[in-house]
C-alpha positions in Angstrom: -10.5 -21.8 46.0 -12.9 -23.9 48.0 -12.2 -27.7 48.1 -14.5 -29.9 46.1 -17.4 -31.6 47.9 -16.9 -35.3 48.7 -19.0 -37.7 46.7 -22.1 -39.0 48.4 -22.0 -42.7 49.4 -25.3 -43.3 47.6 -23.8 -42.1 44.3 -21.7 -44.6 42.2 -18.3 -44.0 40.9 -17.6 -42.8 37.3 -20.2 -40.1 37.1 -18.2 -38.3 34.4 -17.8 -41.5 32.5 -20.6 -43.6 31.1 -23.6 -42.0 32.8 -26.1 -44.3 31.1 -24.5 -47.5 32.6 -23.6 -46.3 36.1 -26.2 -43.7 37.2 -29.4 -45.5 35.9 -31.2 -47.1 38.9 -33.2 -50.3 38.6 -36.8 -50.1 37.3 -38.2 -50.8 40.8 -36.6 -47.6 42.2 -38.0 -45.2 39.5 -40.9 -43.2 40.9 -43.5 -41.6 38.8 -42.6 -38.1 37.6 -45.0 -35.2 36.7 -46.0 -34.5 33.2 -44.1 -31.2 33.1 -40.8 -32.9 34.0 -38.8 -35.3 31.8 -35.8 -37.3 33.3 -32.9 -37.3 30.9 -29.4 -38.7 30.7 -26.6 -36.5 29.5 -23.2 -37.9 28.4 -19.9 -36.4 29.3 -19.6 -34.8 25.9 -23.0 -33.2 26.2 -22.2 -31.9 29.7 -19.0 -30.3 28.4 -20.8 -28.8 25.4 -23.6 -27.2 27.5 -21.3 -26.4 30.5 -23.3 -28.5 33.0 -20.6 -30.9 34.2 -21.4 -32.7 37.5 -19.6 -31.3 40.6 -18.1 -28.5 38.5 -20.9 -26.5 36.8 -23.9 -28.0 38.8 -23.6 -29.1 42.4 -25.9 -30.1 45.2 -26.0 -26.5 46.4 -26.6 -25.1 42.9 -28.3 -27.9 40.9 -30.0 -25.8 38.2 -28.7 -24.7 34.8 -30.5 -22.5 32.2 -30.0 -23.7 28.7 -30.6 -21.7 25.5 -33.4 -23.1 23.4 -31.5 -22.3 20.2 -28.4 -24.3 21.4 -30.5 -27.4 22.1 -32.2 -27.1 18.6 -28.8 -26.8 17.0 -27.5 -29.8 18.8 -30.5 -31.8 17.7 -29.9 -30.8 14.1 -26.1 -31.5 14.3 -26.1 -34.9 16.0 -29.7 -36.0 15.0 -30.7 -39.2 16.8 -27.3 -39.3 18.7 -28.2 -36.2 20.6 -29.3 -36.7 24.2 -32.2 -34.1 23.6 -33.7 -36.0 20.7 -36.5 -37.7 22.8 -37.7 -34.2 23.9 -37.4 -32.6 20.4 -41.1 -31.7 20.1 -41.3 -30.3 23.7 -38.2 -28.1 23.0 -39.7 -26.8 19.7 -43.1 -26.0 21.5 -41.4 -24.3 24.5 -42.5 -20.6 24.4 -39.5 -19.0 26.2 -35.8 -18.7 25.1 -34.3 -20.5 28.2 -35.1 -24.0 29.5 -34.4 -25.1 33.0 -32.2 -28.2 33.5 -32.0 -29.5 37.1 -29.3 -31.8 38.5 -31.1 -34.6 40.4 -28.6 -35.5 43.2 -30.8 -38.2 44.9 -32.1 -39.7 41.6 -35.6 -38.7 42.6 -37.0 -39.4 39.1 -34.5 -42.1 38.2 -31.9 -40.1 36.2 -29.1 -37.7 37.0 -30.9 -34.8 35.3 -34.4 -33.8 34.5 -35.7 -31.2 32.1 -38.5 -28.8 33.0 -41.0 -28.7 30.0 -43.3 -25.8 31.0 -42.7 -22.2 32.1 -45.0 -22.7 35.2 -43.0 -25.7 36.4 -39.8 -23.7 35.7 -41.1 -20.8 37.9 -42.2 -23.2 40.6 -39.0 -25.2 40.8 -36.7 -22.2 40.3 -38.3 -20.3 43.2 -38.0 -23.3 45.5 -34.4 -23.7 44.7 -33.6 -20.0 45.3 -32.4 -19.2 48.8 -34.7 -16.9 50.8 -33.6 -13.3 50.9 -33.3 -11.7 54.4 -35.8 -8.9 55.2 -34.4 -5.4 55.5 -35.5 -3.6 58.7 -35.4 0.2 58.5 -34.9 1.9 61.9 -36.3 5.3 62.6 -32.9 6.7 63.5 -31.6 5.9 60.0 -34.2 8.1 58.2 -32.5 11.4 57.1 -34.4 14.6 58.0 -34.2 17.9 56.1 -32.4 20.5 58.3 -34.3 23.6 59.2 -32.7 27.0 58.2 -31.4 29.2 61.0 -32.2 33.0 61.2 -29.5 35.4 59.9 -27.7 37.5 62.5 -26.1 40.7 61.3 -22.5 41.3 62.4 -21.9 44.5 60.4 -20.5 43.0 57.1 -23.3 44.5 55.0 -22.0 48.0 55.8 -18.6 47.1 54.4 -20.1 45.7 51.2 -22.3 48.8 50.8 -19.2 51.1 51.2 -17.1 49.1 48.6 -19.9 48.9 46.0 -19.7 51.2 42.9 -22.7 53.4 42.3 -23.4 55.7 39.4 -23.3 59.4 40.4 -24.0 61.0 37.0 -26.5 60.7 34.3 -25.7 58.6 31.2 -25.4 60.4 27.9 -27.2 59.0 24.9 -25.9 59.6 21.3 -27.6 58.6 18.1 -25.7 58.3 14.8 -27.5 58.2 11.5 -26.0 57.8 8.0 -28.1 58.6 5.0 -27.7 55.9 2.4 -27.5 56.9 -1.2 -27.9 53.9 -3.4 -26.6 53.8 -7.0 -23.1 55.3 -6.3 -20.2 53.7 -8.1 -17.9 51.4 -6.1 -14.2 51.1 -6.8 -12.1 48.2 -5.4 -8.3 48.0 -5.5 -5.6 45.6 -4.4 -3.1 46.6 -1.7 0.0 44.9 -0.5 0.3 44.6 3.2 4.1 45.0 3.0 3.9 48.4 1.5 4.6 51.5 3.7 1.2 53.1 3.0 -0.8 50.1 4.2 1.5 49.1 7.0 0.1 49.6 10.5 2.4 51.3 13.1 2.2 50.0 16.6 3.0 52.1 19.7 3.8 49.6 22.5 4.2 50.8 26.1 7.7 50.9 27.6 9.2 51.6 31.0 10.8 55.0 31.5 14.3 54.7 33.0 14.4 58.3 34.3 12.1 57.8 37.3 10.0 55.1 38.9 7.1 55.4 41.4 6.8 52.6 43.9 3.1 51.9 44.4 2.2 51.1 48.0 -1.5 50.6 48.0 -4.3 50.9 45.4 -8.0 50.6 45.6 -9.6 49.0 42.6 -13.1 48.4 41.6 -14.6 46.6 38.7 -18.0 46.3 37.3 -19.2 44.3 34.2 -21.5 46.2 31.9 -23.0 44.2 29.0 -22.6 45.6 25.5 -25.7 46.7 23.8 -26.0 46.9 20.0 -29.0 47.7 17.9 -29.1 46.7 14.3 -31.9 46.5 11.7 -32.2 44.9 8.3 -34.8 45.1 5.7 -35.2 43.0 2.6 -37.4 44.0 -0.3 -39.0 41.1 -2.0 -40.0 41.2 -5.6 -43.5 40.3 -6.6 -43.8 36.6 -7.5 -44.9 35.9 -11.0 -45.6 32.6 -12.8 -43.4 32.3 -15.9 -43.5 29.3 -18.2 -42.4 28.4 -21.7 -43.8 25.8 -24.0 -42.3 24.6 -27.2 -42.8 21.8 -29.7 -39.8 20.3 -31.6 -39.9 20.3 -35.4 -39.5 16.8 -36.7 -38.8 15.5 -40.2 -40.8 12.9 -42.0 -39.8 9.2 -42.1 -38.8 9.3 -45.7 -36.6 12.4 -45.1 -34.9 10.7 -42.2 -34.1 7.6 -44.3 -32.8 9.7 -47.1 -30.5 11.6 -44.8 -29.2 8.5 -43.1 -28.4 6.9 -46.5 -26.7 9.9 -47.9 -23.0 9.7 -48.7 -22.5 13.2 -47.5 -23.5 12.3 -43.9 -21.2 9.2 -43.9 -18.2 11.3 -45.0 -19.0 13.9 -42.4 -19.3 11.4 -39.5 -16.1 9.5 -40.6 -14.1 12.8 -40.8 -15.5 14.3 -37.5 -15.2 11.2 -35.3 -11.4 11.3 -34.6 -11.7 15.0 -33.8 -14.6 14.5 -31.5 -12.8 11.7 -29.7 -9.7 13.9 -29.3 -11.8 16.7 -28.0 -13.5 14.5 -25.5 -10.1 13.2 -24.3 -8.9 16.8 -23.9 -12.0 17.7 -22.0 -11.2 14.8 -19.5 -7.6 15.7 -19.3 -7.8 19.5 -18.8 -9.8 21.1 -16.0 -11.4 24.2 -17.5 -12.6 25.4 -14.1 -9.0 26.0 -12.8 -8.6 29.4 -11.2 -5.6 30.8 -13.0 -5.5 34.0 -11.0 -5.3 32.0 -7.7 -2.2 30.2 -9.0 -0.4 33.4 -10.1 3.1 34.0 -8.7 3.9 30.3 -8.0 6.5 29.8 -10.7 10.2 30.6 -10.4 9.9 33.8 -12.4 7.6 35.3 -9.7 9.7 35.0 -6.6 13.0 33.6 -5.4 11.6 32.1 -2.3 10.3 28.6 -1.9 6.7 28.0 -2.8 4.2 27.2 -0.1 0.8 26.2 -1.5 -1.8 24.2 0.5 -3.2 22.4 -2.5 -2.5 18.7 -2.6 -3.1 15.8 -5.0 -6.5 15.8 -6.6 -8.2 12.5 -7.7 -8.8 12.6 -11.5 -9.7 9.1 -12.5 -10.3 5.7 -10.9 -9.8 2.5 -12.9 -11.1 -0.8 -11.7 -12.0 -4.2 -13.2 -14.3 -6.2 -11.0 -14.0 -9.3 -13.3 -10.1 -9.5 -13.5 -9.2 -7.8 -10.3 -11.3 -9.9 -7.9 -9.0 -11.3 -5.2 -5.9 -9.8 -6.9 -3.6 -6.9 -6.4 -1.7 -4.6 -8.9 1.9 -5.6 -9.1 3.2 -3.2 -11.7 2.1 0.0 -13.5 3.6 1.6 -16.6 2.6 4.6 -18.7 2.8 4.3 -22.5 5.8 6.3 -23.7 4.2 7.9 -26.8 0.4 7.6 -26.4 -0.7 10.1 -23.8 -3.4 9.0 -21.4 -2.7 5.2 -21.9 -1.6 3.2 -18.9 -1.0 -0.5 -18.4 -1.3 -2.6 -15.2 -0.9 -6.2 -14.2 -2.9 -8.2 -11.6 -1.4 -11.0 -9.5 -3.0 -13.2 -6.9 -2.5 -12.3 -3.2 -0.3 -14.6 -1.1 -2.8 -14.7 1.7 -5.6 -16.1 -0.5 -3.2 -18.7 -2.0 -2.5 -20.0 1.5 -6.2 -20.1 2.4 -7.2 -21.8 -0.9 -4.3 -24.2 -1.1 -6.5 -27.2 -1.4 -8.8 -25.8 -4.1 -6.8 -24.1 -6.9 -8.6 -22.1 -9.5 -6.5 -21.3 -12.5 -7.7 -17.8 -13.5 -6.1 -16.2 -16.6 -3.5 -13.5 -16.3 -3.5 -10.3 -18.4 -1.7 -7.0 -18.9 -4.7 -4.5 -19.0 -4.5 -1.2 -20.9 -6.7 1.6 -19.7 -7.5 5.0 -21.3 -8.6 8.3 -19.8 -12.0 8.7 -21.5 -13.2 5.2 -20.5 -12.6 4.3 -16.8 -14.5 0.9 -16.7 -13.7 -0.8 -20.0 -10.1 -1.7 -20.9 -8.8 -1.0 -24.3 -6.5 -4.0 -24.8 -5.7 -7.2 -22.9 -2.3 -9.0 -23.3 -2.5 -12.7 -22.5 0.2 -14.0 -20.1 1.3 -17.5 -19.3 1.3 -16.7 -15.6 1.0 -13.7 -13.2 3.3 -10.8 -14.3 5.3 -9.3 -11.5 7.1 -6.6 -13.6 7.0 -5.4 -17.2 8.4 -2.5 -19.2 8.0 -0.9 -22.6 11.0 -0.9 -24.9 12.5 2.7 -25.0 13.4 2.5 -28.7 10.3 0.7 -29.9 7.3 1.2 -27.5 5.3 -1.5 -29.3 7.5 -4.2 -27.8 6.9 -5.1 -24.1 8.9 -7.5 -21.9 7.6 -9.0 -18.7 8.6 -11.4 -15.9 6.3 -14.1 -14.7 5.7 -15.8 -11.3 7.1 -19.0 -12.6 10.4 -17.4 -13.6 9.8 -17.1 -17.4 10.4 -14.0 -19.4 7.7 -13.0 -22.0 7.6 -10.7 -25.0 4.7 -9.0 -26.8 4.4 -6.9 -29.9 1.3 -4.6 -30.0 2.0 -3.0 -33.4 -1.3 -4.2 -34.9 -3.4 -2.6 -32.1 -1.7 0.8 -32.0 -4.4 2.5 -34.2 -7.0 1.1 -31.8 -5.2 2.4 -28.8 -4.7 5.8 -30.3 -8.5 6.1 -31.0 -8.2 5.8 -34.8 -9.4 3.0 -37.0 -7.4 1.0 -39.4 -7.8 1.7 -43.2 -9.1 -1.8 -43.9 -11.9 -1.4 -41.4 -12.9 1.9 -42.9 -13.1 0.4 -46.4 -15.2 -2.5 -45.2 -17.5 -0.1 -43.3 -18.1 2.1 -46.3 -19.9 -0.8 -48.1 -22.6 -1.0 -45.4 -25.5 1.3 -45.0 -26.2 1.9 -41.3 -23.7 -0.4 -39.5 -21.1 2.4 -39.3 -23.3 4.6 -37.1 -24.4 1.9 -34.7 -22.7 3.1 -31.5 -24.1 0.1 -29.5 -22.5 -2.5 -31.7 -21.1 -5.3 -29.6 -18.2 -5.8 -31.9 -17.0 -2.3 -31.5 -17.1 -2.4 -27.6 -15.5 -5.8 -27.3 -12.0 -5.6 -25.8 -9.4 -7.2 -28.1 -7.2 -9.9 -26.5 -3.7 -10.5 -27.8 -1.4 -13.5 -27.0 2.3 -13.3 -26.3 4.9 -13.6 -29.0 7.6 -15.5 -27.3 8.4 -17.0 -23.9 11.8 -18.3 -22.5 12.6 -21.9 -22.1 11.8 -23.6 -18.8 15.3 -25.0 -18.2 17.0 -21.6 -18.8 14.5 -19.4 -16.9 14.6 -18.2 -13.3 13.7 -20.6 -10.6 11.8 -17.9 -8.6 9.4 -15.1 -9.6 10.9 -12.3 -11.7 10.6 -9.2 -9.5 12.2 -6.6 -11.8 12.8 -6.0 -15.5 14.8 -3.3 -17.3 15.9 -2.6 -20.9 19.5 -1.8 -21.6 19.8 1.5 -23.4 20.4 1.5 -27.1 23.8 3.3 -26.6 25.6 0.0 -25.8 25.2 -3.8 -25.5 27.1 -6.5 -23.5 28.8 -9.7 -24.6 28.5 -13.1 -23.0 31.2 -12.2 -20.4 29.5 -8.8 -19.5 31.9 -6.6 -21.4 30.1 -3.4 -22.8 30.6 -2.9 -26.5 29.2 -0.6 -29.2 25.6 -1.2 -30.3 25.6 -0.9 -34.1 21.8 -1.6 -34.5 20.9 1.7 -32.7 18.0 0.1 -30.9 17.5 -1.6 -27.5 18.2 -5.3 -28.1 19.0 -6.6 -24.6 17.0 -7.0 -21.3 18.1 -7.5 -17.7 15.8 -9.4 -15.3 16.1 -9.9 -11.6 14.9 -12.8 -9.4 15.8 -14.0 -5.8 18.0 -16.6 -7.4 20.2 -14.4 -9.7 20.3 -11.6 -12.3 20.2 -12.5 -16.0 21.0 -10.7 -19.2 18.9 -11.6 -22.3 19.3 -10.8 -26.1 16.3 -10.4 -28.4 18.3 -11.0 -31.6 18.7 -14.3 -33.5 21.4 -16.5 -32.0 24.2 -17.8 -34.0 22.8 -21.4 -34.0 19.7 -20.3 -35.9 21.4 -18.2 -38.5 21.7 -21.0 -41.0 18.1 -22.2 -40.4 16.7 -18.7 -40.9 18.7 -18.1 -44.0 16.8 -20.9 -45.8 13.5 -19.2 -44.9 14.6 -15.7 -46.1 12.2 -15.9 -49.0 9.2 -16.3 -46.8 10.0 -13.1 -44.9 9.1 -10.9 -47.8 5.7 -12.6 -48.3 3.9 -11.2 -45.3 0.4 -12.4 -44.5 -2.4 -10.1 -43.4 -2.6 -9.7 -39.6 -5.9 -10.3 -37.8 -6.8 -9.4 -34.3 -6.5 -13.0 -33.3 -3.2 -13.8 -35.0 0.1 -14.0 -33.2 2.8 -11.7 -34.5 6.0 -13.4 -35.8 8.3 -10.7 -34.4 9.9 -13.0 -31.9 9.1 -16.4 -33.3 12.8 -17.3 -33.4 12.9 -17.0 -29.6 9.6 -18.8 -28.6 10.3 -21.5 -26.0 14.0 -21.6 -27.0 15.1 -18.2 -25.5 18.1 -18.5 -23.2 20.0 -15.8 -21.3 23.5 -14.5 -22.4 24.9 -15.0 -18.9 23.9 -15.0 -15.2 25.2 -12.9 -12.4 25.1 -14.4 -8.9 25.6 -12.4 -5.7 27.8 -14.4 -3.2 27.9 -13.0 0.3 31.0 -11.1 1.3 31.8 -12.4 4.7 29.9 -15.7 4.9 28.8 -18.5 2.6 25.6 -18.3 0.6 24.2 -15.8 -1.8 22.1 -12.6 -1.5 18.5 -12.8 -2.8 18.0 -9.8 -5.1 14.6 -8.2 -5.6 15.3 -4.8 -7.3 18.3 -3.4 -9.2 19.4 -0.1 -10.8 21.8 0.5 -13.7 23.7 3.7 -14.3 22.4 5.6 -17.3 24.9 5.8 -20.1 24.9 8.4 -22.9 27.2 8.3 -26.0 30.0 10.8 -26.2 32.4 11.8 -29.0 34.7 8.9 -28.2 32.2 6.3 -29.5 31.9 7.9 -32.9 28.1 8.4 -32.6 26.0 11.5 -32.0 23.1 11.5 -29.6 21.3 14.3 -31.6 20.5 11.9 -34.4 18.7 9.3 -32.2 15.3 10.3 -33.4 16.3 9.9 -37.1 17.1 6.2 -36.5 13.9 5.7 -34.6 11.7 6.4 -37.6 12.6 3.2 -39.5 13.6 0.3 -37.2 14.6 -3.1 -38.4 12.7 -6.2 -37.2 14.3 -8.2 -34.4 14.1 -11.4 -36.6 16.4 -9.8 -39.1 19.1 -8.9 -36.5 21.9 -11.3 -35.7 24.1 -11.3 -32.6 27.5 -10.0 -33.9 30.8 -11.4 -32.8 32.4 -9.6 -29.8 35.7 -9.3 -31.7 34.2 -7.1 -34.4 32.7 -4.6 -31.9 34.5 -1.7 -30.2 34.8 -2.0 -26.4 33.3 0.9 -24.5 35.6 1.6 -21.5 33.6 4.5 -20.1 30.5 2.4 -19.4 30.0 1.7 -15.7 29.4 -2.0 -15.3 28.7 -1.7 -11.5 25.1 -1.6 -10.4 23.0 -1.5 -7.2 20.9 -4.4 -6.0 18.3 -4.5 -3.2 17.7 -7.8 -1.4 15.0 -9.6 0.5 16.6 -8.8 3.9 16.8 -5.0 3.2 20.5 -5.0 2.1 21.9 -2.7 -0.6 24.6 -4.5 -2.6 27.0 -2.8 -5.0 28.5 -5.3 -7.4 29.9 -5.7 -10.9 28.1 -7.7 -13.6 31.3 -8.5 -15.6 32.3 -12.2 -15.1 35.8 -13.2 -14.1 37.9 -16.2 -14.9 39.6 -18.6 -12.6 42.9 -20.5 -13.3 41.0 -23.2 -15.2 39.2 -20.6 -17.5 35.8 -21.0 -15.9 33.6 -17.9 -15.6 32.2 -16.8 -12.2 30.7 -13.8 -10.6 33.0 -11.8 -8.3 32.0 -10.9 -4.8 30.2 -7.6 -4.3 32.2 -4.4 -3.5 30.0 -3.4 -0.6 26.9 -4.3 1.3 25.0 -2.2 3.8 22.0 -3.3 5.9 20.1 0.0 5.5 16.5 -1.2 5.5 14.8 -3.5 8.0 12.7 -5.3 5.4 12.8 -6.2 1.7 13.7 -3.5 -0.7 10.7 -2.5 -2.9 12.0 0.5 -4.8 15.3 1.4 -6.4 15.0 4.4 -8.8 17.5 6.9 -10.3 16.8 10.6 -10.1 15.7 12.0 -13.5 17.9 15.1 -12.9 21.0 13.5 -11.3 22.0 10.2 -12.9 24.3 9.3 -10.0 21.6 9.8 -7.3 19.6 6.7 -6.3 16.4 6.5 -4.1 15.7 3.2 -2.2 12.8 2.3 0.1 12.2 -0.7 2.3 10.9 -1.4 5.7 10.1 1.8 7.6 12.7 4.2 6.1 14.2 5.5 2.8 17.8 6.2 1.8 19.5 8.3 -0.9 22.8 6.9 -2.4 25.4 8.5 -4.7 27.2 6.6 -7.3 30.9 6.1 -6.4 30.5 6.8 -2.7 31.6 3.6 -1.0 31.0 4.6 2.6 27.2 4.1 2.6 24.1 6.2 1.9 24.6 10.0 1.9 21.2 10.5 3.5 18.9 8.2 5.5 15.4 9.3 6.2 13.8 9.0 9.7 11.9 5.9 10.7 8.2 6.0 10.0 5.3 4.5 12.0 3.9 2.8 8.8 5.8 0.6 6.5 6.9 2.1 3.1 5.7 0.1 0.2 6.5 2.2 -3.0 8.2 5.4 -4.0 9.1 7.5 -7.1 10.9 10.7 -8.0 9.0 13.8 -9.3 9.6 14.2 -13.1 9.6 18.0 -12.9 11.2 18.9 -9.5 14.5 17.5 -8.4 13.8 18.0 -4.7 10.4 16.3 -4.6 9.6 12.6 -4.4 6.5 10.6 -3.3 6.4 7.6 -0.9 3.4 5.2 -0.6 2.8 3.6 2.8 1.2 0.4 4.0 -1.9 2.2 5.4 -2.8 3.7 2.0 -1.4 7.1 2.6 1.1 9.1 0.4 4.0 11.2 1.8 5.3 14.1 -0.2 8.9 15.0 0.6 10.7 18.2 -0.4 14.3 18.1 0.7 14.8 21.8 0.3 12.0 22.5 2.8 12.4 19.8 5.4 14.6 16.7 5.7 13.2 15.4 9.1 9.5 14.9 8.1 7.4 15.0 4.9 6.1 18.4 3.8 2.6 16.9 3.3 0.9 13.6 4.0 -2.2 12.6 2.1 -4.0 10.4 4.5 -5.8 7.3 3.3 -5.6 7.9 -0.4 -6.4 4.2 -0.7 -8.1 1.9 1.8 -5.3 -0.7 1.8 -1.6 -1.0 1.0 -0.1 1.0 -1.9 1.8 -1.3 -4.3 3.0 0.9 -7.0 3.4 4.7 -7.9 4.3 6.0 -11.3 4.4 9.7 -12.5 3.6 10.9 -16.0 3.8 14.2 -17.9 1.4 14.7 -20.8 1.7 18.5 -21.2 3.4 21.4 -19.4 0.4 21.8 -17.1 -0.8 18.2 -17.0 1.2 16.2 -14.6 -0.3 12.9 -13.2 0.5 10.4 -10.5 -0.8 6.8 -10.9 -1.3 5.0 -7.6 -2.2 1.3 -7.4 -3.3 -0.5 -4.2 -3.7 -4.0 -2.9 -7.3 -4.4 -4.0 -6.7 -4.0 -7.7 -7.8 -0.3 -7.9 -5.8 2.2 -10.0 -6.2 5.9 -9.1 -4.8 8.8 -11.2 -4.2 12.0 -9.4 -3.5 15.5 -10.8 -0.3 17.0 -9.4 -0.8 20.6 -8.3 1.3 23.4 -9.6 3.2 23.7 -6.3 4.6 20.2 -6.8 5.2 20.4 -10.5 6.7 23.9 -11.0 10.3 24.1 -9.9 11.6 27.0 -7.9 14.5 29.2 -9.0 17.9 27.4 -8.9 16.3 24.2 -7.5 18.8 21.9 -9.3 21.8 23.9 -8.2 20.5 23.9 -4.6 20.0 20.1 -4.7 23.5 19.6 -6.1 24.8 21.6 -3.1 22.7 19.6 -0.7 24.0 16.3 -2.1 27.6 17.5 -1.9 27.1 18.6 1.7 25.7 15.3 2.7 28.6 13.6 0.9 31.1 15.7 2.9 29.3 15.0 6.1 29.5 11.2 5.4 33.3 11.5 4.7 33.8 13.4 8.0 31.9 10.8 10.0 33.9 8.0 8.5 37.2 9.8 9.3 36.2 10.5 12.9 35.1 6.9 13.2 38.5 5.7 12.0 40.2 8.0 14.5 38.1 6.7 17.4 38.8 3.1 16.4 42.6 3.5 16.5 43.0 4.2 20.3 40.7 1.3 21.1 42.6 -1.0 18.9 45.9 0.1 20.4 44.5 -0.3 23.9 43.4 -3.8 23.2 46.8 -4.8 21.8 48.6 -3.3 24.8 46.4 -5.3 27.2 47.3 -8.5 25.4 51.0 -7.7 25.7 50.8 -6.9 29.4 48.8 -10.0 30.4 50.9 -13.2 30.8 50.2 -16.1 28.8 47.7 -18.4 30.5 48.7 -22.0 30.8 47.0 -24.4 28.5 44.5 -26.6 30.4 43.5 -30.0 29.1 40.3 -31.8 29.6 41.9 -34.4 32.0 43.1 -31.6 34.3 39.6 -30.0 34.4 38.0 -33.3 35.4 40.4 -33.7 38.2 39.7 -30.2 39.5 35.9 -30.9 39.4 36.3 -34.1 41.4 38.4 -32.4 44.0 35.9 -29.6 44.3 33.1 -32.1 44.7 34.9 -34.0 47.5 35.6 -30.8 49.4 31.8 -30.0 49.1 31.0 -33.4 50.6 33.4 -32.9 53.5 31.9 -29.5 54.2 28.3 -30.9 54.2 29.3 -33.7 56.6 30.9 -31.2 59.0 27.8 -29.0 59.0 25.5 -32.0 59.7 27.6 -33.1 62.6 27.7 -29.6 64.1 23.9 -29.3 63.9 23.4 -32.7 65.4 21.7 -34.3 62.4 
């Protein structure tokens, strides 16, 4: 880098400082300047803004700088009168070109350090003067290239050799002409042939080397000549004579009086009221079923056709897309759930994105939160809105009563809804009260554009947990306990005499909580006084709040909490997802699972149920109280929810039984296999893992690492070997463990344009399997699962059981070998400790003395070296 030029003695110090005070000469020294030049003073800030700093950007050798006209106008607008270019505002606006010349006046010719050129003519004049002269290029005559002249060809006999080796035709060519007479109108018969049959199989005769003799080839003359293929073909198309054909018709219309009589007739009203449900059902079926499916193309895919695995190239087909621009703006879908009994009805929840919350932390807009219900026929208008106190991270329908919904909020509260009043509306039928009121009117029943009919009903929540007893962090997972058992306040499983799901389990990064929906013991006496009012039920309206869980509203508290203390260190794990083992009643409990549907017909209200005493209930010893938990750091924890007592009688949560760091990032999916209750699928980070209940050595199978982060996953409901995984780039991986365990069998690229947040399958009929996929932009897509992914192959469950057993045996062998390898190393380490003598114990005083002695020796050595060198 060249050194900076020294300052001229005529220039004053502090050029970069206050230019107006130091560089301005006296009035006597200011000469007159031309009209097309304007002297100007630029402060240090302006010089840095336009990159024209003195002695850095502009120097004596390069004193000019071209400034953009738009930048100067923007500076004048921004700083107004404070701008250094404000005096020449009108000149800048009238300047015809895009760049204005700024010249650094070293000698203060016009009285200032800079002057601005106001006209293009002056710019050309000054700019050409400042440009250094270019040297002239002299072209010499010797440097001019000349075209070489061709030399005459001299024959040396090579053309004779070429003539001898060339191939020449010695016989005349034969010309054949083949003609086939066409006989139109003959019948044509097509038939199907199998390529594997002996009649259609082609027999190949490959060449082989004869071992009896061999001829050694010494020399061979070869010649080759390329002849183009000639083919003559003709085609003739007969065109029919064009004719103009048209049809004209006129509709037959009724008179006005006849129209009015028909519209007012009772017969038409009864017909429309009776036909409307069937038409809506037919329209729904038309949307659900694809009538254009080629059944012959899909023949032979099922297990009855072949014993081999099915290979079909068809993938997921987009069936519907649900979006709500009003409620999904700036939000993402956190949870998706299909209605258990109403086919084609799906519910989603929208939550705010964390990125937008950080960006808009200063301006907070409280937008309402809803659980939105969508139906197949209508993709744009929701059927029902459930009002929420805050964003819902997870929700689930009650397995015994689908009209009851539980959800977990961002603020840690647990919310309950009862949608019994809106079930006829969700099913597409009308309530009886509405039909009776509509029969009194004349034409309002047939007004399809009525705003009241198209308005989406909004329903408020029935109960919410108390603030003091709720979670302190967002509720990330919610599950119902099955109706086969319930738990006490200490976590002991007992018999459920109510034969319906009455308890809920919630998960949050602070802990896991168990909740009971029945009336607590403290409120039994208070509700006994109001027993008379229960029989006198008031008429429900679309805007009224059901009293199903009025006994829990804002007073609901959990039965007990389960914390997850770390095994080796202090602190607790932060759970995000959990999975309980499914329990079915057996003969020991005294109840039969075949009669479950009989009790589901008439269910008692939750307000009439009381929490029984644990002493009166039978303890179920065969219920597994251990469950899996996925944490924020990608750990899979296996713990027990039963509380233990210390010596003082206080309840506490025991430490987990095992903990494995399987995933590199937080766990987002923990789902049991619908075919094997002891098999669990977990995803998190960039891989997935399969666990087996009771195996304490770790996962029985860990998938390979992916390039994209896994964000959601789910098992197939019809095939035990198939599961789906959603990725961070919007793609879906389809895995089939019977075909390949190292990579997915198929990858559907860019199903969504952003991160996939949730995947939920659903089966509405034997040939109607759907997969709901939600993304980070609030869009819900429903895909049709092809037959290859929904039809199981022969003995698929048996083969998967064998696969899981083999992986379990492989894990056991690995753990045994690892234990055998660790024993010699441990013995070798112990033997080394015994052979090595005990080292003397050194104190801090002895170490300081050793350091001082070493430093003194270093000084003596340094002194001797200096004396030896003569320094």
